[in-house]
Steps between C-alpha positions, in 0.01 A plus 500: 500500500194337658246326283124483550550166679731664755248776561218250560720299742614805690148636515379173657784512752434861595122443525551198727730701730253795506211268570701325782579829663143604493355166615755420769556168672200321339663553158833371630331186630310453179817429307550155663164336410493680160846371418409141604186517284694635210747215519211248504303661221775618258556162326125487422471827320655604164793746501275791391302485829792477747549871560129551532477204736773640720338841518150359569632271773683785670193730497268219608718390789558863610115544504446184699767566758313818615251267663768357734502686827856635524627744758576838352853634527624851460421646153865512412564138595179391319614676184851362527389139541231532229752661264740210561223251416408711195862501393525121505167462323601764246834330430310176424260693272788668319691175459187333368452779244870486391535124462157348436495532120556179304850375419605229265767236498758536224628152416810620317641690801323306774371814680170664559438802278322789671275639363353243265504576134124411500410820687375810317774749403394771742512268795831357393648851449386595853680197650811540290513876575477435876831498689335279770283239325759268352747496793209441743365224276848331500521536879145358549556213261824396681340513850281199576262686744459800265449278203214318676344826610550727201545258209263212564461438127874467432585152625 
């Protein structure tokens, strides 16, 4: 059964794909500078702001890339390339939503506990009830690149 957290993450993914299909190549090209800016800015902001930062950078870069003169392709190819860019951006948004909540180090077992016991019960229940959040957090915390991008506050 999906939790509210899964619904938010899948909604962000589907919205990014739909926006990419509608916007075309400029949206696909917007993923690259937005991702670079996200990697630079994510250690500065608190964990609460990371999903909002990712969404704002995606929309801002997509808006700015419309001013770059690009040759127009066929509508089907434009939609396919934009949808591909939207898919990659949506996956990053969904991963950010699933893994960006605080974790805590448990000294007795020597592992990170996700979610943190400090979180309100409703948020903790949404993460615990998600079939994706904890496995994705474990995967992201074991991967150096994903840890730097998605978990900048878990050193």
